[in-house]
C-alpha positions in Angstrom: -137.0 159.6 -12.2 -137.7 160.7 -8.0 -134.5 162.9 -8.9 -136.6 165.3 -11.4 -139.2 165.4 -8.6 -137.2 166.8 -5.9 -138.4 170.7 -4.5 -141.4 170.1 -7.0 -145.2 169.9 -5.4 -146.4 166.7 -6.2 -150.0 167.5 -5.8 -150.7 167.8 -9.5 -148.9 164.6 -10.2 -151.2 163.2 -7.8 -154.5 164.5 -8.7 -153.5 163.7 -12.3 -152.9 160.1 -11.4 -155.9 160.1 -8.7 -158.1 161.3 -11.7 -157.4 158.8 -14.6 -157.3 156.0 -11.5 -161.3 156.9 -10.9 -162.2 157.3 -14.5 -160.9 153.9 -15.2 -162.6 152.3 -11.6 -165.8 154.5 -12.1 -167.2 153.1 -15.5 -166.3 150.0 -14.5 -167.7 149.8 -10.8 -170.8 152.4 -12.9 -171.1 149.7 -16.0 -171.2 147.1 -12.8 -174.1 148.6 -11.2 -175.8 149.3 -14.8 -175.2 146.0 -16.1 -176.1 143.9 -13.3 -178.1 145.6 -10.6 -179.9 148.0 -13.3 -179.7 151.1 -10.9 -181.6 154.9 -12.6 -179.0 156.3 -14.9 -178.7 159.2 -12.7 -177.4 157.0 -9.9 -174.7 155.5 -12.1 -173.6 159.6 -13.2 -173.3 160.6 -10.0 -171.4 157.0 -8.4 -169.3 157.8 -11.6 -168.4 161.6 -10.3 -167.7 160.3 -6.7 -165.6 158.4 -7.4 -164.1 160.4 -9.7 -163.5 163.7 -8.0 -162.8 160.7 -4.5 -159.7 159.7 -6.0 -158.4 162.5 -7.2 -158.3 164.5 -3.9 -156.9 161.7 -2.1 -154.1 162.2 -5.0 -154.1 165.6 -4.2 -153.2 165.0 -0.6 -151.0 162.5 -0.6 -149.0 163.9 -3.1 -149.0 166.8 -0.5 -147.5 164.9 1.6 -145.2 162.9 -0.2 -143.8 166.3 -1.7 -142.2 167.3 2.2 -139.8 164.0 1.7 -138.4 165.1 -0.9 -136.5 168.7 -0.5 -134.3 169.9 -3.3 -130.7 168.9 -2.7 -128.2 171.9 -2.0 -125.8 170.6 -5.6 -128.5 171.0 -8.1 -129.3 174.3 -7.0 -127.7 176.1 -10.1 -125.2 178.1 -9.2 -125.9 182.8 -10.5 -121.3 183.3 -10.1 -121.9 181.2 -13.7 -123.6 181.8 -16.6 -123.7 180.6 -19.3 -124.5 184.4 -21.0 -121.7 186.0 -23.3 -120.3 189.0 -21.3 
């Protein structure tokens, strides 16, 4: 699987993971705040939105930093001299 990620920017997968975790964690935290602490609905929504956006930004930055570690392999590059086109 890591060979498929070589030479690609991991910002977008990192952001997707951050948004997914943010949705899950944000819904749980907002539900607990509403049920146990009787917090206003708008406060719950802002907390949920903040968690989702915060984790998405963290995922974006982490993916950007990890991208530099997975450089493209030289032997994986397609060779321009050998093509499958008929001559």
